[in-house]
Backbone as a printed PyTorch tensor [residue, N CA C, xyz], in Angstrom:
tensor([[[ 0.8210, -1.2070,  0.0000],
         [ 0.0000,  0.0000,  0.0000],
         [ 0.8580,  1.2610,  0.0000]],

        [[ 2.0670,  1.1690,  0.5100],
         [ 2.9940,  2.2870,  0.5170],
         [ 4.2580,  1.8820, -0.2440]],

        [[ 4.7880,  2.8060, -1.0160],
         [ 6.0380,  2.5980, -1.7310],
         [ 7.0490,  3.6400, -1.2750]],

        [[ 8.3030,  3.2210, -1.1430],
         [ 9.3380,  4.0720, -0.5820],
         [10.4990,  4.2230, -1.5530]],

        [[11.0180,  5.4340, -1.6560],
         [12.1700,  5.7160, -2.4980],
         [13.1640,  6.5540, -1.7130]],

        [[14.3630,  5.9950, -1.4810],
         [15.4080,  6.7090, -0.7690],
         [16.2350,  7.5480, -1.7370]],

        [[16.8080,  8.6200, -1.2220],
         [17.7110,  9.4440, -2.0020],
         [18.6600, 10.1660, -1.0560]],

        [[19.7020, 10.7590, -1.6060],
         [20.6200, 11.5650, -0.8240],
         [21.9470, 10.9160, -0.5130]],

        [[22.1100,  9.6540, -0.8660],
         [23.3770,  8.9920, -0.6190],
         [24.4660,  9.5340, -1.5210]],

        [[25.6950,  9.1880, -1.1800],
         [26.8230,  9.6470, -1.9690],
         [28.1200,  9.4510, -1.2320]],

        [[29.1620, 10.0740, -1.7430],
         [30.4970, 10.0030, -1.1650],
         [30.7570, 11.2330, -0.3160]],

        [[31.2320, 11.0120,  0.9060],
         [31.5190, 12.1060,  1.8150],
         [32.7800, 11.7880,  2.6100]],

        [[33.5090, 12.8190,  2.9780],
         [34.7120, 12.6570,  3.7920],
         [34.3490, 12.3740,  5.2390]],

        [[35.2090, 11.6300,  5.9310],
         [35.0200, 11.4060,  7.3580],
         [34.8890, 12.7410,  8.0790]],

        [[33.9300, 12.8090,  9.0040],
         [33.6550, 14.0410,  9.7150],
         [32.6070, 14.9110,  9.0450]],

        [[32.2270, 14.5540,  7.8470],
         [31.2600, 15.3320,  7.1010],
         [29.8280, 14.9830,  7.4340]],

        [[28.9060, 15.5890,  6.6900],
         [27.4780, 15.4210,  6.9200],
         [26.7610, 15.0510,  5.6390]],

        [[25.6280, 14.4190,  5.7990],
         [24.8040, 14.0240,  4.6730],
         [23.3760, 13.8920,  5.1730]],

        [[22.4100, 14.2220,  4.3360],
         [21.0110, 14.0330,  4.6900],
         [20.3400, 13.1110,  3.6960]],

        [[19.7930, 12.0270,  4.2060],
         [19.0510, 11.0840,  3.3960],
         [17.5650, 11.3990,  3.4610]],

        [[16.8740, 11.1400,  2.3750],
         [15.4320, 11.3320,  2.3200],
         [14.7590, 10.0400,  1.8960]],

        [[13.5610,  9.8290,  2.3730],
         [12.7490,  8.6890,  1.9910],
         [11.3670,  9.2140,  1.6630]],

        [[11.0220,  9.1860,  0.3980],
         [ 9.7290,  9.6730, -0.0580],
         [ 8.7460,  8.5180, -0.1640]],

        [[ 7.5760,  8.6900,  0.4250],
         [ 6.5580,  7.6540,  0.4400],
         [ 5.3650,  8.0430, -0.4140]],

        [[ 4.8320,  7.0730, -1.1020],
         [ 3.6040,  7.2730, -1.8570],
         [ 2.4120,  6.8680, -0.9920]],

        [[ 1.2280,  7.1920, -1.4500],
         [ 0.0330,  6.8220, -0.7310],
         [-0.4950,  7.9250,  0.1650]],

        [[-1.6830,  7.6960,  0.6990],
         [-2.3470,  8.7020,  1.5240],
         [-2.4800,  8.2980,  2.9800]],

        [[-1.7570,  7.2600,  3.3880],
         [-1.8100,  6.7870,  4.7640],
         [-0.4410,  6.8210,  5.4310]],

        [[ 0.4010,  7.7270,  5.0190],
         [ 1.7570,  7.8270,  5.5430],
         [ 1.7650,  7.9960,  7.0600]],

        [[ 0.8160,  8.7440,  7.5920],
         [ 0.7810,  9.0040,  9.0230],
         [ 0.3270,  7.8110,  9.8550]],

        [[ 0.0540,  6.6860,  9.2170],
         [-0.2990,  5.4640,  9.9290],
         [ 0.9120,  4.5440, 10.1170]],

        [[ 2.0410,  4.9220,  9.5560],
         [ 3.2270,  4.0790,  9.5810],
         [ 4.3130,  4.6440, 10.4810]],

        [[ 4.8390,  3.8000, 11.3590],
         [ 6.1140,  4.1020, 11.9720],
         [ 7.1840,  3.8930, 10.9140]],

        [[ 8.2340,  4.6870, 10.9660],
         [ 9.2820,  4.6280,  9.9610],
         [10.6240,  4.3540, 10.6240]],

        [[11.5140,  3.7650,  9.8650],
         [12.8360,  3.4540, 10.3960],
         [13.8720,  3.4690,  9.2880]],

        [[15.1060,  3.6310,  9.6970],
         [16.2510,  3.4880,  8.8090],
         [17.0870,  2.3020,  9.2730]],

        [[17.4960,  1.4870,  8.3200],
         [18.4190,  0.3930,  8.5410],
         [19.5820,  0.5610,  7.5820]],

        [[20.6570, -0.1500,  7.8440],
         [21.7860, -0.1050,  6.9280],
         [22.4470, -1.4690,  6.8490]],

        [[23.1240, -1.7000,  5.7470],
         [23.8550, -2.9300,  5.5490],
         [25.2230, -2.5960,  4.9730]],

        [[26.2450, -2.8140,  5.7740],
         [27.6140, -2.5540,  5.3610],
         [28.1550, -3.7590,  4.6070]],

        [[29.2010, -3.5620,  3.8170],
         [29.7950, -4.6780,  3.0820],
         [30.2010, -5.8100,  4.0160]],

        [[29.7460, -7.0170,  3.7210],
         [30.0900, -8.1780,  4.5150],
         [29.3690, -8.3030,  5.8410]],

        [[28.3940, -7.4460,  6.1000],
         [27.6610, -7.4830,  7.3560],
         [26.1690, -7.6440,  7.1160]],

        [[25.4500, -7.9940,  8.1710],
         [24.0120, -8.1130,  8.0940],
         [23.3170, -6.7730,  8.2510]],

        [[22.0100, -6.8040,  8.1290],
         [21.2240, -5.5930,  8.2820],
         [21.2850, -5.0920,  9.7160]],

        [[21.4620, -3.7870,  9.8890],
         [21.6100, -3.1740, 11.1970],
         [20.6040, -2.0480, 11.3740]],

        [[19.9200, -2.0460, 12.5010],
         [18.9970, -0.9680, 12.8340],
         [19.7650,  0.3320, 13.0590]],

        [[19.2100,  1.4430, 12.5800],
         [19.8400,  2.7460, 12.7310],
         [18.9850,  3.6970, 13.5620]],

        [[17.7340,  3.9070, 13.1460],
         [16.8730,  4.8650, 13.8260],
         [15.4230,  4.5860, 13.4880]],

        [[14.5240,  5.0000, 14.3730],
         [13.0950,  4.8280, 14.1390],
         [12.3430,  6.0460, 14.6430]],

        [[11.1590,  6.2590, 14.0950],
         [10.3280,  7.3890, 14.4750],
         [ 8.8680,  6.9700, 14.4270]],

        [[ 8.0830,  7.4480, 15.3840],
         [ 6.6860,  7.0800, 15.4800],
         [ 5.8530,  7.7860, 14.4180]],

        [[ 4.5910,  7.4000, 14.3150],
         [ 3.7210,  7.8690, 13.2470],
         [ 3.6170,  9.3830, 13.1480]],

        [[ 3.5370, 10.0540, 14.2880],
         [ 3.4050, 11.5030, 14.2930],
         [ 4.7230, 12.2130, 14.6070]],

        [[ 5.7730, 11.4490, 14.8100],
         [ 7.0840, 12.0260, 15.0270],
         [ 7.4050, 12.4000, 16.4590]],

        [[ 6.5740, 11.9950, 17.4080],
         [ 6.7970, 12.3710, 18.8020],
         [ 7.8220, 11.5010, 19.5220]],

        [[ 8.0620, 10.3050, 19.0160],
         [ 9.0180,  9.3980, 19.6390],
         [10.0720,  8.9730, 18.6350]],

        [[11.3140,  8.9600, 19.0720],
         [12.4160,  8.4910, 18.2380],
         [13.3300,  7.6020, 19.0560]],

        [[14.0880,  6.7740, 18.3740],
         [15.0640,  5.9250, 19.0340],
         [16.1960,  5.6510, 18.0580]],

        [[17.3870,  5.4230, 18.6020],
         [18.5770,  5.2690, 17.7830],
         [19.4350,  4.1130, 18.2500]],

        [[20.1790,  3.5660, 17.3150],
         [21.2080,  2.6060, 17.6750],
         [22.3110,  3.3270, 18.4370]],

        [[22.9430,  2.6200, 19.3630],
         [24.0230,  3.2270, 20.1410],
         [25.1350,  3.7690, 19.2500]],

        [[25.3770,  3.1120, 18.1390],
         [26.4720,  3.4870, 17.2620],
         [26.2730,  4.8370, 16.5750]],

        [[25.0290,  5.3140, 16.5130],
         [24.7550,  6.5860, 15.8400],
         [24.1600,  7.6310, 16.7690]],

        [[23.8790,  7.2650, 18.0010],
         [23.3000,  8.1900, 18.9790],
         [24.1520,  9.4410, 19.0980]],

        [[23.5110, 10.5980, 18.9920],
         [24.2090, 11.8600, 19.0990],
         [24.7770, 12.3700, 17.7960]],

        [[24.8190, 11.5310, 16.7760],
         [25.3480, 11.9370, 15.4760],
         [24.2670, 12.0140, 14.4020]],

        [[23.2980, 11.1160, 14.4750],
         [22.2280, 11.0570, 13.4830],
         [20.9170, 11.5460, 14.0850]],

        [[20.0680, 12.1350, 13.2440],
         [18.7420, 12.5620, 13.6660],
         [17.7140, 12.1180, 12.6370]],

        [[16.7010, 11.3960, 13.0970],
         [15.6050, 11.0080, 12.2210],
         [14.4520, 11.9850, 12.4240]],

        [[13.7940, 12.3490, 11.3500],
         [12.6490, 13.2430, 11.4250],
         [11.6770, 12.8890, 10.3110]],

        [[10.4810, 13.4330, 10.3850],
         [ 9.5090, 13.1920,  9.3250],
         [ 8.6540, 14.4240,  9.1130]],

        [[ 8.1820, 14.5650,  7.9050],
         [ 7.2720, 15.6320,  7.5320],
         [ 6.0720, 14.9600,  6.8860]],

        [[ 5.0270, 14.7700,  7.6660],
         [ 3.8630, 14.0530,  7.1620],
         [ 3.1220, 14.8270,  6.0730]],

        [[ 3.2880, 16.1390,  6.0400],
         [ 2.6920, 16.9390,  4.9820],
         [ 3.3490, 16.6430,  3.6390]],

        [[ 4.6240, 16.2360,  3.6750],
         [ 5.3720, 15.9260,  2.4700],
         [ 5.5530, 14.4270,  2.2510]],

        [[ 5.0110, 13.6070,  3.1450],
         [ 5.1620, 12.1530,  3.0550],
         [ 6.6330, 11.7570,  2.9470]],

        [[ 7.4580, 12.3720,  3.7930],
         [ 8.8970, 12.1610,  3.6960],
         [ 9.5200, 11.9640,  5.0680]],

        [[10.4670, 11.0340,  5.1410],
         [11.2740, 10.7960,  6.3340],
         [12.7100, 11.1510,  6.0000]],

        [[13.4180, 11.7010,  6.9730],
         [14.7900, 12.1280,  6.7720],
         [15.7240, 11.4670,  7.7700]],

        [[16.9680, 11.3500,  7.3790],
         [18.0180, 10.9470,  8.2970],
         [19.1710, 11.9200,  8.1130]],

        [[19.3220, 12.8270,  9.0610],
         [20.4200, 13.7800,  9.0430],
         [21.6140, 13.1450,  9.7380]],

        [[22.7260, 13.0470,  9.0340],
         [23.9130, 12.3800,  9.5440],
         [25.0500, 13.3820,  9.6670]],

        [[25.6310, 13.4500, 10.8470],
         [26.7790, 14.3120, 11.1170],
         [27.9420, 13.4710, 11.6300]],

        [[29.1290, 14.0690, 11.5910],
         [30.3390, 13.4150, 12.1030],
         [30.4780, 12.0000, 11.5540]],

        [[30.3190, 11.8680, 10.2710],
         [30.3350, 10.5550,  9.6480],
         [31.6950,  9.8870,  9.7710]],

        [[31.6510,  8.5770,  9.9380],
         [32.8350,  7.7520, 10.0960],
         [32.8930,  6.7290,  8.9700]],

        [[34.0870,  6.2420,  8.6410],
         [34.1700,  5.2030,  7.6090],
         [33.2810,  3.9980,  7.8960]],

        [[33.1000,  3.6530,  9.1690],
         [32.2550,  2.5270,  9.5220],
         [30.7680,  2.7730,  9.2870]],

        [[30.3930,  4.0110,  8.9450],
         [29.0220,  4.3030,  8.5600],
         [28.7480,  3.9360,  7.1100]],

        [[29.7800,  3.5800,  6.3740],
         [29.6190,  3.2010,  4.9810],
         [28.6880,  1.9990,  4.8690]],

        [[27.6310,  2.1520,  4.0950],
         [26.6310,  1.0950,  3.9690],
         [25.5720,  1.5220,  2.9660]],

        [[24.7630,  0.5650,  2.5670],
         [23.5300,  0.8780,  1.8710],
         [22.4770,  1.1470,  2.9390]],

        [[21.8440,  2.2910,  2.8600],
         [20.8390,  2.6860,  3.8430],
         [19.4470,  2.4580,  3.2750]],

        [[18.6090,  1.7760,  4.0540],
         [17.2590,  1.4300,  3.6420],
         [16.2230,  2.0940,  4.5340]],

        [[15.1730,  2.5560,  3.9280],
         [14.0200,  3.0910,  4.6240],
         [12.9780,  1.9860,  4.7700]],

        [[12.3190,  1.9260,  5.9210],
         [11.3040,  0.9100,  6.1670],
         [10.0660,  1.5290,  6.7890]],

        [[ 8.9040,  1.0310,  6.4010],
         [ 7.6240,  1.4790,  6.9350],
         [ 6.8830,  0.2960,  7.5280]],

        [[ 6.3330,  0.4710,  8.7270],
         [ 5.5850, -0.5950,  9.3660],
         [ 4.4120, -0.0690, 10.1590]],

        [[ 3.3290, -0.8220, 10.1500],
         [ 2.1430, -0.4340, 10.9120],
         [ 2.2540, -1.0410, 12.3010]],

        [[ 3.2280, -0.5310, 13.0280],
         [ 3.5150, -0.9750, 14.3720],
         [ 4.1440,  0.1940, 15.1200]],

        [[ 4.6110, -0.0470, 16.3440],
         [ 5.2140,  1.0260, 17.1240],
         [ 6.6260,  1.3080, 16.6420]],

        [[ 7.1130,  2.4990, 16.9550],
         [ 8.4810,  2.8400, 16.6150],
         [ 9.4560,  1.8840, 17.2830]],

        [[ 9.2020,  1.5360, 18.5400],
         [10.0690,  0.6130, 19.2580],
         [10.1260, -0.7400, 18.5580]],

        [[ 8.9770, -1.2270, 18.1110],
         [ 8.9320, -2.5170, 17.4370],
         [ 9.6870, -2.5040, 16.1220]],

        [[ 9.8220, -1.3380, 15.5030],
         [10.5470, -1.2480, 14.2460],
         [12.0290, -1.5510, 14.4030]],

        [[12.5520, -1.4610, 15.6220],
         [13.9530, -1.7830, 15.8590],
         [14.2900, -3.1970, 15.4000]],

        [[13.3310, -4.0970, 15.5570],
         [13.5690, -5.5010, 15.2610],
         [12.5760, -6.0620, 14.2500]],

        [[11.9950, -5.2010, 13.4430],
         [11.0150, -5.6510, 12.4640],
         [11.6640, -6.5990, 11.4540]],

        [[10.9420, -7.6260, 11.0750],
         [11.4630, -8.5810, 10.1090],
         [11.2480, -8.0680,  8.6960]],

        [[11.9830, -8.6310,  7.7680],
         [11.9250, -8.2070,  6.3780],
         [10.5040, -8.2720,  5.8350]],

        [[ 9.7810, -9.3080,  6.1880],
         [ 8.4470, -9.5320,  5.6500],
         [ 7.3570, -8.7330,  6.3450]],

        [[ 7.6510, -8.1090,  7.4720],
         [ 6.6430, -7.3770,  8.2260],
         [ 6.7350, -5.8710,  8.0360]],

        [[ 7.5130, -5.4380,  7.0650],
         [ 7.6330, -4.0250,  6.7570],
         [ 7.7710, -3.8470,  5.2550]],

        [[ 7.5260, -2.6410,  4.7960],
         [ 7.7650, -2.2740,  3.4110],
         [ 9.0930, -1.5460,  3.3270]],

        [[ 9.9020, -1.8980,  2.3460],
         [11.2640, -1.3930,  2.2400],
         [11.5060, -0.6770,  0.9230]],

        [[12.3600,  0.3380,  0.9780],
         [12.8540,  0.9440, -0.2340],
         [13.9960,  0.1230, -0.7900]],

        [[14.5330,  0.5650, -1.9120],
         [15.6220, -0.1580, -2.5560],
         [16.9950,  0.2490, -2.0570]],

        [[17.0710,  1.2880, -1.2590],
         [18.3130,  1.6790, -0.6220],
         [19.0670,  2.7760, -1.3540]],

        [[19.9220,  3.4550, -0.6110],
         [20.8150,  4.4570, -1.1690],
         [22.1880,  4.2770, -0.5250]],

        [[23.2290,  4.3120, -1.3350],
         [24.5750,  4.0150, -0.8600],
         [25.2420,  5.2470, -0.2710]],

        [[25.7640,  5.0800,  0.9410],
         [26.5570,  6.1130,  1.6050],
         [27.9750,  5.5870,  1.7520]],

        [[28.9350,  6.3140,  1.2090],
         [30.3340,  5.9380,  1.3120],
         [31.0930,  7.0470,  2.0260]],

        [[31.7380,  6.6970,  3.1280],
         [32.5020,  7.6590,  3.9160],
         [33.9800,  7.3290,  3.7720]],

        [[34.7270,  8.2390,  3.2080],
         [36.1460,  8.0190,  2.9850],
         [36.9640,  8.5580,  4.1530]],

        [[38.0940,  7.9240,  4.4170],
         [38.9750,  8.3310,  5.5020],
         [40.0700,  9.2530,  5.0000]]])
């Protein structure tokens, strides 16, 4: 029912910043908790950040706490991930996910229980 398209990835120097966007189709965007996940080369999928339907609650992985900020604009059907102080270990394909569940539950949502975008590549050079 919802389709997601990520954008904003690219090459950035360590210590730099980047903002990812996830544009959603449909008219029920405000019914979905949203999250960002990432998959680095040779690693499994890793939770990054989540945000509740109206944006009042957020949560982050320890590895990005204090550096990344997730936000949403329901008027624009868009979720953002603002990334600061980027490190080479942040290099990964970043995926946007939508689920009709709580933001907390999105931390561990399974592949089949959420709708996913195709990802956008973030490369952080040292």
